[in-house]
C-alpha positions, 0 to 999 in steps of 0.5 A: 500500500505504502509503495503504491502511494509513493509511486503515485506521488512520484508520477504526479509530483516528481522525485522526493527531494532532500530539502530540509525546511527549518522547524518553523517552516515545517510548522508553516507548511503543515498549517498551509496543507491542513488548510487545503485538507480541511477545505477539500473535505468540506467541499467534497467529503471523503476526497482527501487521499493523502496529506504530507509535508515531504518535499517532492518536485517543486512542492514543499508539501501537498494534499492529494485528492481522489478524482471526482467520479463526475470529473470529465472534460467540462467544469461547472461553476460550482466545481470551479468555485470548489477548486478555488476554495481549496487552492486559496485555503492554504495561504488563508490558513497560514494567515489566520494561524500565523498572521501572515502568508508565505511565498509557498502559496504562489503556485496555488495562486497561479492555478487560482488565477487561471481558473478564475480566467476560465470562469470569466471566459465561460460566461460565469461571472456577472459580466455574462458572456464576453468576447475576450477580444473586445473586453477591456483588460482592466474589466477582465481583471476586475471580474477575476478579482471579484471572484477571487475576493469573494471566494477568499472571504468565504474561505476565511470565514469557514476556516476561522470557524473550523480551524483551531487558531491556537 
């Protein structure tokens, strides 16, 4: 079982790394990953397959979720919002428990920005159906930011209520 887990992780994330974060960094990484895991279980109960703070590839830790039985080629508005919840939860957990965020969330943020982009282009934002070629860049960015801020506030509220903030 353990070797099977390790094989999956190696294929998905790369070789285990010899990085040795400090105790303070390990604490921060564990809080970050706990935030992802708590929210992942909230939006899709039973989906968390593995949580670790062992370095693999470019990651210092990660939460692996099982595939959604409904996952296919299309994403609904609800599925995108749920993914955004999980992506933003790590940084928010750091901020709530330690008072600040770290650069460890930059990969999560890039994925969230890409999802928000798809959300707007799919006509799911208050802008409705858009033509990217004629939409002003600042208007497009504003629609992304409104979505991300909305999700961030909801995740912050959820984690503040459900995480022990000691």
